C-alpha positions as CSV (number, residue, x, y, z in Angstrom):
1,M,188.6,91.0,216.9
2,P,190.2,89.8,213.7
3,Y,189.0,91.3,210.4
4,A,188.1,89.6,207.2
5,R,186.7,91.2,204.1
6,L,183.5,89.4,202.9
7,T,182.8,88.6,199.3
8,K,179.2,89.1,198.0
9,K,178.5,85.3,198.1
10,E,179.7,84.9,201.7
11,R,177.2,85.0,204.6
12,I,177.8,85.7,208.2
13,A,175.7,85.2,211.4
14,V,176.2,87.6,214.3
15,L,174.9,87.9,217.8
16,L,174.5,91.5,219.1
17,E,174.4,92.8,222.6
18,E,172.3,95.9,223.0
19,K,173.5,98.5,225.5
20,G,171.7,101.4,227.0
21,T,168.7,102.3,229.0
22,A,165.3,103.7,228.2
23,E,166.7,107.2,228.7
24,V,169.8,106.7,226.6
25,A,170.0,105.6,222.9
26,V,170.6,101.9,222.5
27,E,173.9,100.8,220.9
28,S,174.6,97.3,219.6
29,E,177.9,95.5,219.8
30,V,178.9,92.3,218.0
31,I,179.6,89.7,220.6
32,A,179.8,86.6,218.4
33,A,180.0,85.8,214.7
34,V,180.6,83.0,212.3
35,R,181.3,83.1,208.5
36,L,180.0,80.8,205.8
37,R,182.4,80.9,202.9
38,P,181.5,79.3,199.5
39,I,184.2,77.0,198.1
40,G,183.0,75.9,194.6
41,L,179.9,73.8,195.3
42,Y,180.7,73.6,199.0
43,T,180.5,75.7,202.1
44,L,183.2,76.3,204.7
45,V,182.2,77.3,208.1
46,T,185.0,79.6,209.3
47,G,185.9,82.5,211.5
48,M,183.8,81.7,214.5
49,L,184.5,84.3,217.1
50,I,183.1,84.9,220.6
51,H,184.1,88.1,222.4
52,P,186.3,87.0,225.4
53,Q,183.9,88.6,227.9
54,H,181.1,86.5,226.6
55,R,182.8,83.1,226.4
56,G,181.3,80.2,228.4
57,K,177.7,81.5,227.9
58,G,176.7,79.1,225.1
59,L,176.9,81.7,222.4
60,G,178.8,79.3,220.1
61,H,176.0,76.8,220.4
62,T,173.5,79.6,219.7
63,L,175.4,80.5,216.5
64,M,175.6,76.9,215.3
65,R,171.9,76.4,215.9
66,G,171.2,79.6,214.0
67,I,173.1,78.5,210.9
68,N,171.8,74.9,210.9
69,N,169.4,75.5,208.0
70,E,172.3,77.0,206.0
71,M,174.3,73.8,206.1
72,T,173.9,70.9,203.7
73,D,174.8,67.3,204.3
74,E,178.3,66.4,203.0
75,Y,178.6,69.8,201.3
76,T,179.4,71.8,204.5
77,F,182.9,71.6,206.1
78,I,184.9,73.1,208.9
79,F,188.6,73.1,209.8
80,S,188.5,72.6,213.6
81,L,191.2,73.1,216.2
82,P,191.6,69.7,218.0
83,H,190.1,70.9,221.3
84,L,186.9,72.1,219.5
85,V,186.1,68.8,217.6
86,S,183.7,67.6,220.2
87,F,181.9,71.0,220.2
88,Y,181.3,70.8,216.4
89,Q,180.3,67.1,216.7
90,Q,177.5,68.2,218.9
91,H,176.2,70.2,215.9
92,G,176.3,67.4,213.3
93,F,179.9,67.5,212.1
94,E,181.9,64.2,211.7
95,K,185.6,63.6,210.9
96,C,186.1,63.5,207.2
97,Q,188.7,61.2,205.7
98,T,188.0,61.8,202.0
99,P,187.1,65.4,201.3
100,P,186.2,66.8,197.9
101,N,189.3,68.1,196.0
102,D,188.6,71.8,196.5
103,I,188.1,71.4,200.3
104,G,191.1,68.9,200.6
105,Q,193.5,71.3,198.9
106,L,192.4,74.2,201.0
107,F,192.7,72.1,204.2
108,N,196.2,71.1,203.3
109,R,197.2,74.8,203.0
110,Y,195.9,75.6,206.5
111,H,196.9,72.4,208.3
112,S,200.5,72.0,209.5
113,E,202.5,70.5,212.4
114,D,202.6,73.9,213.9
115,K,198.8,74.4,213.5
116,P,197.1,70.9,213.6
117,L,193.5,71.0,212.4
118,S,190.8,68.4,212.0
119,L,188.7,68.3,208.8
120,L,185.0,67.8,209.7
121,A,182.0,67.4,207.4
122,F,178.4,68.2,208.3
123,K,175.9,65.3,208.4
124,R,172.4,66.2,209.5
125,K,171.1,63.9,212.3
126,T,168.1,61.9,211.2
127,V,165.3,61.3,213.6
128,E,164.1,57.7,213.8
């Protein structure tokens, strides 16, 4: 899996798989993770990874539900690959046309013709 050094202000959520039996010591292996990176007043959800052997099991949805309380309306953003936009929309993200300056500048550094990204902002769904 790719490696990123966390700063003290960053948070991560991980899902572990425990291996072993009652007779053998249990080991834990990270099978999924997501990173919450502060950008000024804002938070960028980044680095979501699911171990290839565990894809298609709903672990991405589990991670997103797990960090839901860490996300703030219009202050939490994600730079999504085009094929994942609908996934993030299921978790309250919407396409963002006018991002705050800090987020917009960072997005422009990552987004390119070779690597198209969509900028999404979190908007908590209200229950009526």
